[in-house]
C-alpha positions as a Markdown table, in Angstrom:
| # | Residue | x | y | z |
|---|---|---|---|---|
| 1 | Met | 77.9 | -79.3 | 48.0 |
| 2 | Arg | 75.7 | -82.1 | 46.7 |
| 3 | Gly | 71.9 | -82.1 | 46.7 |
| 4 | Gly | 71.7 | -84.9 | 49.2 |
| 5 | Asn | 73.6 | -83.0 | 51.9 |
| 6 | Ile | 71.5 | -79.9 | 51.2 |
| 7 | Ser | 68.3 | -82.0 | 51.7 |
| 8 | His | 69.6 | -83.3 | 55.0 |
| 9 | Gln | 70.4 | -79.8 | 56.2 |
| 10 | Glu | 67.0 | -78.4 | 55.1 |
| 11 | Met | 65.2 | -81.2 | 56.9 |
| 12 | Ala | 67.1 | -80.5 | 60.1 |
| 13 | Gly | 66.4 | -76.8 | 59.8 |
| 14 | Ser | 62.8 | -77.4 | 59.1 |
| 15 | Leu | 62.4 | -79.6 | 62.2 |
| 16 | Leu | 64.1 | -76.9 | 64.3 |
| 17 | Val | 61.6 | -74.3 | 63.1 |
| 18 | Leu | 58.7 | -76.7 | 63.6 |
| 19 | Phe | 59.6 | -77.2 | 67.2 |
| 20 | Ala | 60.1 | -73.5 | 67.7 |
| 21 | Gly | 56.5 | -73.0 | 66.6 |
| 22 | Val | 55.3 | -75.6 | 69.1 |
| 23 | Phe | 57.0 | -73.8 | 72.0 |
| 24 | Trp | 55.8 | -70.4 | 70.8 |
| 25 | Gly | 52.3 | -71.8 | 70.7 |
| 26 | Thr | 52.3 | -72.1 | 74.5 |
| 27 | Ser | 52.6 | -68.3 | 75.1 |
| 28 | Gly | 49.0 | -67.3 | 74.6 |
| 29 | Thr | 47.8 | -70.0 | 76.9 |
| 30 | Ala | 50.4 | -69.1 | 79.5 |
| 31 | Gln | 49.1 | -65.5 | 79.5 |
| 32 | Ala | 45.6 | -66.8 | 80.1 |
| 33 | Phe | 46.8 | -68.3 | 83.4 |
| 34 | Ala | 48.5 | -65.1 | 84.5 |
| 35 | Pro | 47.0 | -63.2 | 87.5 |
| 36 | Ser | 44.2 | -60.8 | 86.7 |
| 37 | Gly | 46.4 | -57.7 | 87.0 |
| 38 | Ala | 48.8 | -58.8 | 84.2 |
| 39 | Ser | 48.3 | -56.4 | 81.3 |
| 40 | Pro | 49.4 | -57.5 | 77.8 |
| 41 | Phe | 52.0 | -54.7 | 77.8 |
| 42 | Thr | 53.8 | -55.9 | 80.8 |
| 43 | Val | 53.5 | -59.6 | 79.8 |
| 44 | Gly | 55.2 | -58.8 | 76.5 |
| 45 | Ala | 58.0 | -56.8 | 78.1 |
| 46 | Ile | 58.6 | -59.5 | 80.8 |
| 47 | Arg | 58.6 | -62.2 | 78.3 |
| 48 | Ile | 61.4 | -61.0 | 76.0 |
| 49 | Thr | 63.4 | -59.4 | 78.9 |
| 50 | Gly | 63.4 | -62.7 | 80.8 |
| 51 | Gly | 64.3 | -64.6 | 77.7 |
| 52 | Gly | 67.1 | -62.3 | 76.8 |
| 53 | Ile | 68.5 | -62.3 | 80.3 |
| 54 | Phe | 68.4 | -66.1 | 80.4 |
| 55 | Leu | 70.3 | -66.5 | 77.1 |
| 56 | Phe | 72.8 | -63.7 | 78.1 |
| 57 | Ile | 73.6 | -65.5 | 81.4 |
| 58 | Leu | 73.9 | -68.8 | 79.5 |
| 59 | Leu | 76.4 | -67.3 | 77.1 |
| 60 | Ile | 78.4 | -65.7 | 79.8 |
| 61 | Phe | 78.8 | -69.1 | 81.5 |
| 62 | Arg | 79.7 | -70.7 | 78.2 |
| 63 | Lys | 81.9 | -68.0 | 76.5 |
| 64 | Gly | 82.3 | -65.1 | 78.9 |
| 65 | Leu | 82.0 | -61.8 | 77.1 |
| 66 | Ser | 84.3 | -62.5 | 74.2 |
| 67 | Trp | 81.4 | -63.1 | 71.8 |
| 68 | Leu | 80.5 | -59.4 | 72.1 |
| 69 | Lys | 83.8 | -58.1 | 70.8 |
| 70 | Gly | 83.5 | -56.4 | 67.4 |
| 71 | Gly | 80.1 | -54.8 | 68.0 |
| 72 | Cys | 77.0 | -55.3 | 66.0 |
| 73 | Pro | 75.7 | -53.4 | 63.0 |
| 74 | Leu | 72.6 | -51.5 | 63.8 |
| 75 | Lys | 71.2 | -52.2 | 60.2 |
| 76 | Val | 70.5 | -55.8 | 61.2 |
| 77 | Leu | 70.1 | -55.4 | 65.0 |
| 78 | Leu | 67.6 | -52.5 | 64.8 |
| 79 | Pro | 65.0 | -54.3 | 62.6 |
| 80 | Ala | 65.3 | -57.5 | 64.6 |
| 81 | Ser | 64.8 | -55.5 | 67.9 |
| 82 | Leu | 62.0 | -53.4 | 66.6 |
| 83 | Gly | 60.3 | -56.4 | 65.1 |
| 84 | Met | 60.7 | -58.3 | 68.4 |
| 85 | Ala | 59.3 | -55.5 | 70.5 |
| 86 | Gly | 56.5 | -54.8 | 68.0 |
| 87 | Phe | 55.4 | -58.4 | 67.9 |
| 88 | Gln | 55.1 | -58.6 | 71.7 |
| 89 | Phe | 53.2 | -55.4 | 71.9 |
| 90 | Phe | 50.7 | -56.1 | 69.1 |
| 91 | Phe | 50.4 | -59.8 | 69.7 |
| 92 | Phe | 49.4 | -59.7 | 73.4 |
| 93 | Val | 47.0 | -56.8 | 72.8 |
| 94 | Ala | 45.5 | -58.8 | 69.9 |
| 95 | Ile | 44.8 | -61.9 | 71.9 |
| 96 | Lys | 43.4 | -59.8 | 74.8 |
| 97 | Met | 40.9 | -58.4 | 72.3 |
| 98 | Thr | 40.2 | -61.4 | 70.1 |
| 99 | Gly | 41.1 | -64.4 | 72.3 |
| 100 | Val | 44.0 | -66.9 | 72.0 |
| 101 | Ala | 42.9 | -68.8 | 68.9 |
| 102 | Val | 41.9 | -66.0 | 66.6 |
| 103 | Gly | 44.7 | -63.6 | 67.7 |
| 104 | Thr | 47.3 | -66.3 | 67.2 |
| 105 | Met | 45.9 | -67.4 | 63.9 |
| 106 | Val | 46.0 | -63.9 | 62.4 |
| 107 | Ala | 49.3 | -62.9 | 63.9 |
| 108 | Val | 51.1 | -66.0 | 62.9 |
| 109 | Gly | 49.0 | -67.0 | 59.9 |
| 110 | Gly | 49.7 | -63.7 | 58.3 |
| 111 | Ala | 53.4 | -63.8 | 58.8 |
| 112 | Pro | 54.3 | -66.1 | 55.9 |
| 113 | Met | 52.9 | -63.5 | 53.4 |
| 114 | Trp | 55.1 | -60.7 | 54.9 |
| 115 | Ala | 58.1 | -63.1 | 55.2 |
| 116 | Gly | 57.8 | -64.2 | 51.5 |
| 117 | Leu | 57.7 | -60.5 | 50.4 |
| 118 | Leu | 60.5 | -59.3 | 52.7 |
| 119 | Gly | 62.7 | -62.3 | 52.1 |
| 120 | Tyr | 62.5 | -61.7 | 48.3 |
| 121 | Ile | 63.2 | -58.0 | 48.7 |
| 122 | Ile | 66.0 | -58.2 | 51.3 |
| 123 | Tyr | 67.7 | -61.5 | 50.8 |
| 124 | Lys | 66.7 | -62.2 | 47.1 |
| 125 | Glu | 65.0 | -65.5 | 48.1 |
| 126 | Pro | 62.1 | -66.0 | 45.7 |
| 127 | Pro | 59.6 | -68.5 | 47.2 |
| 128 | Glu | 59.5 | -71.9 | 45.5 |
| 129 | Lys | 56.4 | -73.0 | 43.7 |
| 130 | Met | 55.6 | -75.5 | 46.4 |
| 131 | Trp | 55.7 | -72.7 | 49.0 |
| 132 | Tyr | 52.7 | -71.0 | 47.4 |
| 133 | Phe | 50.6 | -74.2 | 47.5 |
| 134 | Ser | 51.6 | -75.4 | 50.9 |
| 135 | Thr | 51.4 | -72.0 | 52.5 |
| 136 | Ser | 47.9 | -71.5 | 51.0 |
| 137 | Leu | 46.8 | -74.8 | 52.5 |
| 138 | Ala | 48.2 | -74.0 | 55.9 |
| 139 | Val | 46.7 | -70.5 | 56.0 |
| 140 | Ile | 43.3 | -71.8 | 54.9 |
| 141 | Gly | 43.7 | -74.3 | 57.7 |
| 142 | Cys | 44.3 | -71.5 | 60.2 |
| 143 | Val | 41.2 | -69.7 | 59.0 |
| 144 | Leu | 39.1 | -72.8 | 59.4 |
| 145 | Leu | 40.7 | -73.5 | 62.8 |
| 146 | Ser | 39.7 | -70.2 | 64.2 |
| 147 | Ala | 36.3 | -69.9 | 62.4 |
| 148 | Gly | 35.1 | -73.3 | 63.6 |
| 149 | Gly | 35.7 | -72.8 | 67.3 |
| 150 | Glu | 32.8 | -72.3 | 69.7 |
| 151 | Gly | 32.8 | -69.3 | 72.0 |
| 152 | Leu | 35.6 | -67.5 | 70.1 |
| 153 | Gln | 35.4 | -63.7 | 69.8 |
| 154 | Thr | 36.4 | -61.4 | 66.9 |
| 155 | Ser | 37.3 | -57.7 | 67.0 |
| 156 | Leu | 38.2 | -55.5 | 64.1 |
| 157 | Pro | 40.7 | -53.5 | 66.1 |
| 158 | Gly | 42.0 | -56.7 | 67.5 |
| 159 | Ile | 42.4 | -58.2 | 64.0 |
| 160 | Phe | 44.4 | -55.0 | 62.9 |
| 161 | Met | 46.6 | -55.5 | 66.0 |
| 162 | Ala | 47.2 | -59.1 | 65.0 |
| 163 | Phe | 48.1 | -58.2 | 61.4 |
| 164 | Ser | 50.5 | -55.6 | 62.8 |
| 165 | Ala | 52.0 | -58.4 | 64.9 |
| 166 | Ala | 52.4 | -60.5 | 61.8 |
| 167 | Phe | 54.4 | -57.8 | 60.0 |
| 168 | Ser | 56.6 | -57.2 | 63.1 |
| 169 | Tyr | 57.1 | -61.0 | 63.4 |
| 170 | Ala | 58.4 | -61.1 | 59.8 |
| 171 | Leu | 60.6 | -58.0 | 60.3 |
| 172 | Cys | 62.2 | -59.6 | 63.3 |
| 173 | Gly | 63.1 | -62.7 | 61.2 |
| 174 | Met | 64.7 | -60.5 | 58.6 |
| 175 | Gly | 67.0 | -59.0 | 61.2 |
| 176 | Leu | 67.6 | -62.3 | 62.9 |
| 177 | Lys | 68.7 | -63.9 | 59.7 |
| 178 | Gly | 71.1 | -61.0 | 59.1 |
| 179 | Leu | 72.6 | -61.5 | 62.6 |
| 180 | Arg | 73.2 | -65.1 | 61.7 |
| 181 | Phe | 75.8 | -64.0 | 59.2 |
| 182 | Leu | 77.8 | -62.5 | 62.1 |
| 183 | Tyr | 76.9 | -64.6 | 65.2 |
| 184 | Gly | 75.9 | -68.0 | 66.3 |
| 185 | Pro | 72.2 | -68.9 | 66.7 |
| 186 | Ile | 72.0 | -68.4 | 70.5 |
| 187 | Glu | 74.0 | -65.1 | 70.4 |
| 188 | Ser | 71.7 | -63.8 | 67.6 |
| 189 | Ala | 68.6 | -64.7 | 69.7 |
| 190 | Ala | 70.1 | -63.1 | 72.8 |
| 191 | Leu | 70.9 | -59.8 | 71.0 |
| 192 | Thr | 67.5 | -59.7 | 69.4 |
| 193 | Leu | 65.6 | -60.3 | 72.7 |
| 194 | Cys | 67.7 | -57.9 | 74.7 |
| 195 | Gly | 67.4 | -55.2 | 72.0 |
| 196 | Gly | 63.7 | -55.7 | 71.8 |
| 197 | Ser | 63.4 | -55.5 | 75.6 |
| 198 | Leu | 64.9 | -52.0 | 75.6 |
| 199 | Phe | 61.9 | -50.7 | 73.6 |
| 200 | Leu | 59.4 | -52.3 | 76.0 |
| 201 | Leu | 61.0 | -51.9 | 79.4 |
| 202 | Pro | 59.7 | -48.3 | 79.9 |
| 203 | Leu | 56.2 | -49.8 | 79.9 |
| 204 | Leu | 56.9 | -51.4 | 83.2 |
| 205 | Phe | 57.0 | -47.9 | 84.8 |
| 206 | Phe | 53.5 | -47.1 | 83.7 |
| 207 | Phe | 51.6 | -50.4 | 84.3 |
| 208 | Asp | 51.0 | -52.5 | 87.3 |
| 209 | Val | 53.6 | -55.3 | 87.7 |
| 210 | Ser | 52.5 | -56.4 | 91.2 |
| 211 | Trp | 51.2 | -59.7 | 89.6 |
| 212 | Leu | 54.9 | -60.7 | 89.6 |
| 213 | Thr | 54.8 | -60.9 | 93.4 |
| 214 | Gln | 52.4 | -63.9 | 93.2 |
| 215 | Trp | 53.7 | -67.4 | 92.8 |
| 216 | Arg | 51.4 | -68.0 | 89.8 |
| 217 | Gly | 52.7 | -64.8 | 88.2 |
| 218 | Val | 56.3 | -65.9 | 88.8 |
| 219 | Gly | 55.6 | -69.2 | 87.2 |
| 220 | Val | 53.9 | -67.6 | 84.1 |
| 221 | Ala | 56.9 | -65.2 | 83.8 |
| 222 | Leu | 59.4 | -68.0 | 83.9 |
| 223 | His | 57.5 | -70.1 | 81.4 |
| 224 | Leu | 57.1 | -67.1 | 79.0 |
| 225 | Gly | 60.7 | -66.1 | 79.3 |
| 226 | Ile | 62.4 | -69.5 | 79.0 |
| 227 | Val | 60.0 | -72.1 | 77.5 |
| 228 | Ala | 58.0 | -69.8 | 75.2 |
| 229 | Thr | 60.8 | -67.3 | 74.2 |
| 230 | Ala | 64.5 | -68.2 | 74.9 |
| 231 | Leu | 64.2 | -71.8 | 73.7 |
| 232 | Pro | 62.1 | -71.3 | 70.6 |
| 233 | Tyr | 64.0 | -68.2 | 69.4 |
| 234 | Ser | 67.2 | -70.1 | 69.7 |
| 235 | Leu | 65.7 | -73.0 | 67.7 |
| 236 | Phe | 64.3 | -70.6 | 65.1 |
| 237 | Ser | 67.6 | -68.8 | 64.9 |
| 238 | Met | 69.3 | -72.1 | 64.1 |
| 239 | Gly | 66.7 | -73.0 | 61.5 |
| 240 | Ile | 66.4 | -69.7 | 59.7 |
| 241 | Gly | 70.2 | -69.8 | 59.1 |
| 242 | Ile | 69.5 | -73.0 | 57.0 |
| 243 | Val | 66.1 | -72.6 | 55.3 |
| 244 | Pro | 64.7 | -69.7 | 53.3 |
| 245 | Val | 62.8 | -67.1 | 55.2 |
| 246 | Ala | 59.5 | -67.7 | 53.5 |
| 247 | Lys | 59.6 | -71.4 | 54.2 |
| 248 | Ala | 60.6 | -70.9 | 57.8 |
| 249 | Tyr | 57.6 | -68.7 | 58.5 |
| 250 | Thr | 55.2 | -71.2 | 56.9 |
| 251 | Leu | 56.7 | -73.9 | 59.1 |
| 252 | Thr | 56.0 | -71.8 | 62.2 |
| 253 | Leu | 52.3 | -72.3 | 61.6 |
| 254 | Thr | 52.7 | -75.1 | 64.2 |
| 255 | Glu | 52.3 | -72.2 | 66.6 |
| 256 | Pro | 48.5 | -71.6 | 66.1 |
| 257 | Leu | 48.0 | -75.3 | 65.8 |
| 258 | Thr | 49.6 | -75.8 | 69.2 |
| 259 | Ala | 47.7 | -72.8 | 70.7 |
| 260 | Cys | 44.4 | -74.2 | 69.5 |
| 261 | Ile | 45.2 | -77.7 | 70.9 |
| 262 | Leu | 46.2 | -76.2 | 74.3 |
| 263 | Gly | 43.1 | -74.0 | 74.2 |
| 264 | Val | 40.9 | -77.2 | 73.9 |
| 265 | Leu | 42.9 | -79.2 | 76.5 |
| 266 | Leu | 43.5 | -76.4 | 79.1 |
| 267 | Leu | 41.1 | -73.5 | 78.5 |
| 268 | Gly | 37.9 | -75.4 | 77.7 |
| 269 | Glu | 37.6 | -74.1 | 74.1 |
| 270 | Arg | 35.7 | -76.4 | 71.8 |
| 271 | Leu | 36.4 | -77.3 | 68.2 |
| 272 | Ser | 33.8 | -78.1 | 65.6 |
| 273 | Phe | 34.2 | -80.2 | 62.4 |
| 274 | Thr | 35.3 | -77.1 | 60.6 |
| 275 | Ser | 38.2 | -76.7 | 63.1 |
| 276 | Ile | 39.2 | -80.3 | 62.7 |
| 277 | Ala | 39.3 | -79.8 | 58.9 |
| 278 | Gly | 41.5 | -76.8 | 59.6 |
| 279 | Ile | 43.9 | -78.9 | 61.5 |
| 280 | Phe | 44.1 | -81.3 | 58.6 |
| 281 | Phe | 44.8 | -78.5 | 56.2 |
| 282 | Ile | 47.6 | -77.2 | 58.4 |
| 283 | Phe | 49.2 | -80.6 | 58.7 |
| 284 | Ser | 49.0 | -81.1 | 55.0 |
| 285 | Gly | 50.6 | -77.8 | 54.1 |
| 286 | Leu | 53.4 | -78.2 | 56.6 |
| 287 | Ala | 54.1 | -81.8 | 55.5 |
| 288 | Leu | 54.3 | -80.8 | 51.8 |
| 289 | Leu | 56.7 | -78.0 | 52.6 |
| 290 | Ser | 59.0 | -79.9 | 55.1 |
| 291 | Leu | 59.1 | -83.2 | 53.2 |
| 292 | Lys | 60.1 | -82.0 | 49.8 |
| 293 | Lys | 61.8 | -84.5 | 47.5 |
| 294 | Lys | 65.6 | -84.2 | 47.2 |
| 295 | Gly | 65.4 | -83.5 | 43.5 |
| 296 | Glu | 63.3 | -80.4 | 44.1 |
| 297 | Ile | 66.1 | -78.8 | 46.2 |
| 298 | Lys | 68.6 | -76.7 | 44.1 |
| 299 | Asp | 72.3 | -76.4 | 44.8 |
| 300 | Asn | 73.0 | -72.7 | 45.5 |
| 301 | Gly | 76.8 | -73.3 | 45.4 |
| 302 | Gly | 79.3 | -73.9 | 48.2 |
């Protein structure tokens, strides 16, 4: 396969991951609009359960149950499911303790580091030189973005929860990439979401879910399940099958950028000059990574 074709494929994969990050970035803001009784534990469980059910029903209408034949190796499904469940748990606890901007920045901004390490260990994908520079720019931008906001809160336990979410996020991607060797992107996303929901569903028996009886609660649940979960995980599953894991997770830094913009527009959060500089750094890092020159892309065979 020639370099030009690989460049076109990587560009398409990069755009898919970028858009996935945008849709993910709406999740924290959506939780902020949930009724007062909605705990982060039930929100995370409802989110991935709803997303998994939506994709499962979609696949049944398209393919029936034939795509499930042959089973699925636990060695790839288990880390994907554990990472999915862990991210929901730790992420929603983190943003409850630190706020949407800071929690999202740490949880998503820390993921490229873990993804680069795990991708190299598991899939033998050493990050490219440009990855180190562009990721550094984007992560610095995330730090400036959160540090420059007014009325933002920090919490050491919350930061720890956010870093735990970052590791879980990267672990989920490792398993999801493994599933892509066996299934299509939507099938892989559906299995990951449904598997993760099995770990979180027991929480619904211990926490109040009466908020789902309110129209606003139903609207938040539908948005989280479909717009902020099923759609972006399908896009991410398509993209991660094309681009290296480390690069994919740097590109998902559109998520904190989106969360910050929505926080300003919908939640009344304010940005200082420092935050605006952070946005510039994020855009610069993502542009350098996603708009590589064709000559920099190596042919891995095929």
